[in-house]
N, C-alpha and C positions, 0 to 999 in steps of 0.2 A: 306449586308453592309460590306465594306472593313475595316479592322483594320487600325488604324493610323500608320504612320511611326514610331512613338515613341514606340508603342506597338510591332511592328514587330522587331524593334531594341532591345527591352527588351527581347523578346523571343529568338532572336539569341544570345544575350549575355548570357542568362541563359543556353542555350544549350552548348555553347562553354566553359563556365567557371563554370559548375555546381559543380565541386569538390571544387573550391575556395569559391563559394557561400555557399555550405554545411559547409565548415570549418568555415566560418564567422558566420553562424547561431549557430553552436555548441560553438564557442568562446563566443558569446553573452550569451548563456545559462550558460556557465561556470562562467561568471562574475555575472550573476544574482544569481546563486546558491551559489557562494562564498560569495557574499555580505550578503545574507540572513543567511548564516551559522554563520557569525560573529555578526550580528545584533540581531537576535532572542535570547531571553533568553531560557535556557533549558526547554523543555516541560515536561509534567507530567511523561511520560513513559521513556524518554531518560536515566535517572539515572539507571533504572533497566536494560535496554538494554546494556549500557556500562559496568555496573557491571558484567553482565554475560560474556561479552567478556574479561574483564580484569581477571576475575576468571579463565577463560579457559586457558589463557596464564600463569598466575602467580601461580596458584595452581595446574594445571594439572588435575583438577577435574571438571567434567561437571554437578555436581549435581544441579546447579542453572538453567540449561537449560531444564526445564520441560514445562513452559508456552510457550516457543519458542525454537526450536532446535538451536544449537550453531553456525552454519556456518556464517550467516550474521553478528551476533554480534562479532564473532572472527575476521572477516575481518575489521570491523569498529574499533575495539579496538587495532588492530595490531600496528599502529604508536605509540600510547601511551605506549603499552607494551614494545616496543623497546626503547623508549626514556626516560620514567619516571622511578623513583625508585620503585621497586616492593613493594607491600603491602602483608603482611601475612594474607590471608583471613581466615585462621583457627582461628585467634584471634578475628575475628569480630563477633558481636552479630548476631544470626540468622543462622550462617554457619552450625552448627550441624543439624539444622532442615531443611536446604535448603530453608529457608524463604527469598526470594529475596527482599521483602520489607524491612525487618529489616537489611539485609546486605547493601542495598543501602543507608539507613539512616545512618548506621555506617560509610560508606565511606564519606558521606556529612559532618558528624560531625568530622571526622578525618582530612580531608584536602579538603575543598570545591574547592579551586583554582585548585588543581591537577585534581579533578574529572571534573570540568568545562572545563579545557584544553583538557582532554581526549574526552569529548563530541564534542568539536569544531573540533578536528582532525578527529574524527569518522564521523562527518558530511561531511568533505571533501572527505572521502572514498565513502560515499553514493553518493555524487555529481559526482564522477568519474564513478561510476556504472550507474548513470543516463545518462551520456554522452555516455557510451558504449552501452546502450540500444538504444539511438537515432541513433548512428552510425550503429548498426547492422540492425535496421529496415529500415534505409535509403538505405543501400546496398541491402537489400532484395527487396525494392520497385523498385530498378533500373531495375529489370526484366520487369516491366510494363512501363518503360520510365522515362527519366530524369525529365520531368515536374511533373509527379505524385510523384516521389521520393522527389523532392524539396518542393512540396506542403505539403507532409506529414511531412517533417522535420520542416517546418515553423509552422505547427499545433503542433508538438511535443514541439518545443522550447517555444511556446507561450501557453502551457497548464498550467493553474494555479494549477491544481491538481498535476501534475508532479513536478512543481516548488516548491510546498508546501512540498511534502513528499520526494522530491529528494535531500533535504539537511538536513534531520533529521536522527538521529541514531535510526532507527526502522527496522523491517524486511520487510516492505511493498514494498519498491522499489526493494530490492534485489530479492524477489520472483517474482516480475513482470518481471525483466530481465530474470530470469530462465524460466519463462513461455514462453516468446517470443522466446527465443533461442530453447527451446525444441520443440515447435510447428513448428517454421520455418525450423529447420533442419529435423524434422520428415517429413514435407511435401516434402522437397527436396529429401529425401531418397525414399519416396513412388513414387515420380515422375520418379525415375530411377537413382538417384544420387549414388555416391560411398558408400561403407560401412562405410566410415568415417563419413558420415552424420548421420547414425544410431548411431554411437558411440557418436557423439556430442549431439544428441538428448537425448540419454540415460543418459549421464553425466549431462546435464542440468536438466533433470527430477530428477535425484538424488540430485543435488544441491538445487532444489526447495523444495524437501521433507526434506532436511537437513537445510533449512532456515526458513520454515514455514509449519505448518501441512497441510494447504490447497494445498501444492505442490503435495500431493499424488493423487490429482484428475487427474494429467497428465497421470498416468498409465492406467486407464480404457479408457481415451480418445484416447491415442495413440494406445492402443490395438484394440479398436473398429474401428478406422480409418484404421489400417492395415488389419483387417479382411474384412472390407467393400471393400477396394481396391482390395484385393485378390479375393473376391467373384465376383466383376465386371470384373476382368481380365484386368485392365488398369495399366498404370505406369510400375513399375518394375515387375509386374505380367503378363504383356501382353504376350500372346503366350505360357505361361507355362501350363503344364498339372495340373489337380487337385491335384495329389499327390505332385507335386513340389510346388504348391501354399501352401498347408497345411504345408509342411515341412519348407518353408521359414517363414511362420507366426509363427510356433512353435519355430524355432530357434531365430527369432527376439524377441519374447516374453521372452524366457529364457535368452537371452543375456541382454535385457533391465532390467529384474528383478534382475539379478546378479549385474549389474552395479549400479542400484539404491541402493540395499542393501549394497554394498561395500562402496558407497559414504556416506550413512547415518551412517553406523558403523564407518567409518573412521572419520567422523566429530566429533564423540564422543570418538575418539581414541580407539574404541572397548572396552570401559569401560562398564562393566556389560552387555556385549553382550552375546548372546547365552545361557542365563540362562534358566533353566527349569521352568515350570509353578509353581512348588513347591517353588523354590527360589524366583521367582517374587512375589508371593502372600505373602511370609513370610517377604519380605524386608520392613523396616519402610518407610511409605509413606511421601513425602515432605509435609510440612505444609504451607498453605497460605489461604487467605480468601475464595478461591473457594473450597478447599479440606477439610477444617476444619469441615464443617457440616457432612461429611462422616466418621469422627472419625477413620481414618486409614483404611477404608474398601472401598475406591473408586473403586479399580479394581474388588473387589468381587461383587460390586453392579452394575457397569456399563459395565464391559467387559465380554466377554464370557469365560474368563480364569477359572472361578469357575466350569464350566462344562467340562473342558478339562482334559485329563489324566495328572497327575502330573509330569510324566517323560518326557513329550514332551519339546523339546528345542525351544525357540523362537528366530528367526533370527535377531531381532532388539534390540538395547540397552534398558535397563530398563527405563532410563530417557525419551527416545523418546516415548516408549509405554505408560508410565504413563502420559506424557504430552498430548498425543493424546486423552486419555479418560478424562483428566481434562478439555479439551476444550468442550467435550460433557457435563461435569458437569456444566461448566460455561453457556453453552447454555440452559440447562434445568433450571438453576436458573434464567437466564435472566440478561442481562446487558444493559439496555436501557438508552438512553440519554434523550434528550428533543426535541421532534419533534411535530410540530403543536400543541403546548401547552400541550402535554401529555408525560409521561415517559414510557408508555406502548409500547412494540414492535408492529410494523405493517409491512405488506408486501409492503406497499407503500414507505417505507423508502429509500431503495437503488435506485429504479427507479427514485424517485423524486430527490434524492441527486445528482445522476449522471446528471440529466437534469439541475437543477438549479445551479450547480457549473461548468457547461461548458460555455465557452465564447459564446457570441451571434453569432459570425461568425461560430463557430463550430456547434451550434444547427441548423443554417440555412443550412449549408452544409449537415448535417446528414438528415435533412428533404428532401433535394434534392436527396440524395442517396437513401432514402426510396422510394421516388416517382419513381425514375428510376428503382429500383428493382421491385416495384409493376407493373410497366409498362411491364417490361420484363417477370415477373411471369405470366402476362395475356396470354402469348403465350404458357405456359407450358401444358395446357390441350391437345391442338392439338398435341404437341410433344409427350406427354405421350401416347395418343391413337396410334400414329405411332409406338411407341416402343412396345406397347402391341401386335401389329400385327407382330412384328419382332420375330426372334427365342428367346427362353427363356434365352439363354446364354447372350443375349445382353440387357435384360430387365433393369438390374440395372446399366448399364454403365453410363447413365447421372446422376444417383443419388449417385454414390459411387466413386467420384473422390477424389484424395488425398487432395484437398483443403478443404474438409469437416473438416479435423483436424484443419485448421486455425481458424474455427469458433466454433467448438465443445467445445474446452477448455474454452474459455471465457463464452460461453452460459451455460455450465454446472456449472461453478463457480457462475454465476449470478443467475441461477435458484435455486441453493442451498442456496444462500444468501437471497433469498426472504423469506425462512422459518427460517432464523437465528434470534435468540433473542438477539444477540450481536450487538447492533446498536449504536455505539459510534463514527462513522465517515465513510466517503466515502472511506477511505484508505483500508478497508477490501475487497473492490472489485477493488483495484487499477490495478491488472493485466488485467482487462477488458478495461481500458482506451486506451492503445495503439491500440487495435483492433478497437475501435470506431474511432480513428484517421485515421487508414487505410481505413475505409469505407468513411470517410469524404474526404480524399485525392483523392479517386476515383471520387467523385462528383466534387471536386475542379479542378482536372486536365481536366475533360470534360468541365467545365465552362470556364476555361482559353482558351481552344481551340475555343469555340463558342462565349463567351462573355467576352473577356479579361478585358475590363474596369470594369465590375461588379466583376470579380474575384479579380482584384486589389483593389477595394473598400473593399471587405470582408477581404483581407489581412491587409489593413490599420486599419480596425476596430478591427481586432484580436490583432495587435500590440498595438494599443492605449489602449485597455481594460487591457492588461497585464501591460503596463507601468503605468497606473493610480493606480493599486492596489499594485505594488511592494513597499516594500518587504512583504506586508501582504497577501501572497497567501493563507494561511490557512483560512483566513476569507473571501475569494473571493466568490461572487455570481454573476451570469450572469446579464448583463445589461438588458436582456429581462425580468427579474423578478423584476427589480428595484435596483439591486446591493445589497451591504451589509445591508443597512437600512431595506430593505424588507426581504432579505434572513435570517437575524438573528431573524426574527419573526417566521421563519419556523424551523430553526435548530440552536443550539448554542454549544452543548457539543463537537462535533468534531472540532469546529472552535476555541473555547476558550480552548486552551491547555497549557496555562501558558506562551506563547511566548512573552507577552507584559509587563512582570514585569519590565524590565529595562526601558521601555518607561514610565511606571508609575512614576518611580523615577525622570526621566528627567523632565517630565511635572509638577509634584508636586513641584519640586524645583523652576522651572522657574515661576510658577504661585503663589508661596508662599502659598500653601495649608497647613496650619498648625492651630492647631495640627492635624496630620494625624493618623488615626487608620486603620490598614490593616488586613483583614481576610485572613490568609495564604491559598494558593492553591498549594498543592504539597510539596514535601520534600525539594526542593531547593529554594522556593519562598522567604523566609525570608532572606536567605544569598544573594540571587541575588539582592534583593532590597537594602540591606546594601552596596553592592558594588558601588551603585550609589551615596553614601554619603548622602542619604536622612535620616532625623531624623523622626522616626515614632514609633508607638507602635502597637503591635499585639493585635488583638481583637478576642474574642470568641463570637460566636453567642448566647451563653448563657447569655452574659452581657445584662442587660435590659436597663441601662441608662449610659450616658456619663456625668460625674459630671460637666465638664467644656465645654461640647459641642465639636464641631470640625467637621472634615471631616472623612468619613468612605469610604474606598476603598474595594470593594468586586468584585470578578469575577462573571460575569453574569451566568456562568454555575452553580455556587454554589447557587445563589439566586433563579434561576429558578427551581432548583431541590428541594431546601429546602422550598421555598415559603416565608420564613421569616427568619430574622437574627437580633437579638438584637434590638437596637433602630431604625432600618431602617424601614421606611414606604414603603413597597414593592408595595403598590397600586399606588404610584406616580412615574413618570419617574425620572431617575437620573438627578442630577444637571450638571454633566459632564460625558463624556465617553472618554475612551482611546482605540482606535482601535476597537470600538464597543463591546469589550469584558470585560473591566474593568469599572465598574460603580462607580461613586463617588457621595455620598450623603452628603449634609450639614445638620448637626444635631445641633439644638440650645440647650443651657444648659436648664436643667429642670425648673429652676426658671423663665426663659424668656418665657415659653410657656403660 
C-alpha cells in the first residue's frame, strides 16, 4: 500500500527542516517547564536542596552536602546566590550540627519570599539542564537517521516524568544528564573517537558522582565496557596486540579515575579531602533523622574504615564519604511510601512505576521494540553456533561491542533499584527513562517508514495525553491504566509532593470553603497557603473534635500513611479533591451528629 501524498510531503518536510522542527519541539518543552516552575508550589524536598546550594556559595562550607553531593544544588542556587542578599548561615539553627532540616526551617522562618524566589530561579536552571539533555540525545540519535532522532525528541518533550522532575530543584534530572553524556561519549570513544571523547565521558562521570551518589555506578560500567571491547578487539582496539590493548585499558581507567576524583573533590572545594582514616573516624558526624540512631558511630558500623590502618589517607572528601554510607543507613532503615495499599518496600515498585507513569503511546512503542528485539534474538542461536566454530579470538566479537555501555548503565541502576528500600518516587530511577525513550524511538522510526499513519496517530495520542495533564505532571499516570484516578490507588507518596498547596488556596477561596482547617505537609506549606490570601487554621491530627465543624484539608500522602487523622473519617471518600492529592472533608459540629 502506497503512502498518501500528504504523508510523503510530511516526510520530506521533516527531512529538510529537521533542525527547525527539533528547535520548535525544545521550545515547546521550555514553555511547559517554565510554566510549571512558576505554577507549582515548593515541594517537600526543594527547601533542603536550595539551602544546600545557597550554603555552598554564601558560607563556603559544604557541611550540609551529605545526603546529596553539592554540584547540582550549587548550580541551581547560583542565580539566587548572585542576585540576592547573602544570609549568614553560621547564625542559623542546626548549622553547627549540619542538620539540613533545621537549617531549611530557619531559612523559611527568616525570609520565606527570598527562599521561594531562590527555588523558582533554581527550577529554571533545572529546566535548562533538561533541554540540554534533550539536545544532546537528539544529536546522538542523528547517527541513526533524522527520522529516529526527531521521533526520540518528540518522546522526550512529551515525557511526563521528565517534565515533572525537569522543573524542580532536586538532583534527579542533573544526574540523568550526566549519565547520558558519560555513556554517550564513552561509547563514541570505544568506537574509535578521539581522546576528547574519553575526557568528556570521564568529566561527566565525575559530575554524576558529584551530583548524586548513584553516579558512582558509571565507573564499573564504563570500566567493564572498555575491558569487554578490548577483549573482543573491536572499535578502537581493532588490530591492536594484547599488550597494547591492556595498556590502553589501564591508561583509560587511571585517567578516568583521576578525573572523577578531581571533579568530586573540586565540587567540595577540596574541603576535608585526603583525611586519614583516624581523622575521618574522629570527626563529629552530621546529625539528621537517618544518622541519629547510630549515635555518631555510623562510619564505624557501616563502612570498612574501622578495619583499615589508621594512617591511610582517603582520596575523597569527608562529607562525600559520610553521605555515601548514610544512604546505606537510609536503605537499611527503609524509606517506603505507599504502594498498592502497603508501606512496605517491594521489588515490584520501580518496574510498576516506570510502566504506569509512561504515556500510553510510549508503552505501545516499547512493546513493539521488545517484539522486534525478540524476533531478532531468535536468530542468535544459529549465529552463536557459527561463532563457536570460528577462531577463539573472534568468539566474543558480537557480544562485546561498544554499545553494551549504552545499556549496561541503566540496566545496572535499575537492577540495584529493585533491591532498594527507598521507594518514594520514580525519580530515583530517572536516568533510566532517556534510555527507554531511545528504545521506543527505534520502534517509532521503523513504524513511520512502514505504517506512517499509525505512527502519526501514536504521536497525536502522546501529545494529547501530555496536554491533558499539564501542569500536573507529577501526578500523571498512563491512560492505559486509567489515568490519575486509578494510578493514585496504586501509588501516592511520590506524586503528592506538596506542589498543590497554592491550588488549594485558590479553590477554597472560590468555593467559599470556610472555616478551613489545614494539616500542614512540609516546612513551606503554611506560608505558601498564606500567600494565596486564604483564611485558615492549622490542625494537628491529635485534635479529636472540631468545636464548630468545618472543612479539613489534608494531603493524601499523610492520610494514607497515618491511616487516621483527628476527626476525619478515613473510611469514607473525601468530599472534594484538589489535583487528586489534597483531600477535603466536611466535618459537622459535634452537637449536630
